[in-house]
N, C-alpha and C positions, 0 to 999 in steps of 0.2 A: 413320597413317590406317588401314591394315589390318595385322593381325599377320602375315599370310602373304604380304605384298606381295613380289614378286621384287626382289632387290637385285643389285648387282654386274653380272655379265655379262648377266643377263637383265632388268635394270631397264628399264622402258619410258621412252621419251623424251616430254617434254612437248611440246605444240604450239609453245611458244616455242623449244624446242630445235630442232625441225624448221625453223622460220623462221630461226633463227640459223645453222644449218648451211647452209641454202640461200643465205643472204647471204654466208657465209664462202666457199662454193664458187664464188660469182660473182666473187670478186676474182681477177684474172688469174693471177698467179704463185703467190701465197701460197695461194689457194684450190685450185690444182692440186696443190700439195704436200700439203695437208691431205686432199684428196680421195684421193690415192694412199695416204697413211698410213692413213686411216680405212677404206679398202676392204679392207685386209689385216689390220687390227687385230682382235683378238678380245676387247678390253676390254669392249665392249658390242655384243651381237649386233644390236640394233636400229639402232644408229648405223652399223655395218658394212653392213647391208642397205640402209639409206637411201643411203649413199655409192655402193653398187653400183647402185642404181636410178638415181642421178644420172648415172652412167656410161652406162647404157642410154638415158636421155633424150638425152644428148649424142650418142651413136652414132646414134640415130634421127634427130636433127636433121641430122647430117652426111649421112646417107643421103638424106634428103629434099632437102637442098640440092644434093647430087651429082646426083640424078635430074633436078632442075630445070635445073641447068647443062648436063647431057648433052642433054636435050631442046632447050634453047635453042641449044646448039651445033649439033646435027644439023638443026634447022629454020632456021638462019640468024638466029635471034633475038638472038644475041650482038652481031652488027653493028648491029642496030637499037638495042639497049640502049646500046652504046658510042657510037653517033652522038648519042644524047641527052645525053651527058656532054661532048661537044666543043663 
């Protein structure tokens, strides 16, 4: 397409590659293994950065869930939630 298009380590990822990586990282055990490998790999900088951003998204989700559970525990909301499941 372009004569000076970056290749190898700096090659851009296509939108389908991002979609496929998101799907791959969503698989419970296999996705975690690939997520760890791609986070430290230098074969493609864009793939590595995407894997690291996925980690950040997971970390933010865990923080939000943790804050929600802490607030629910401190306000007595856990008992209310658990009584709905009984």
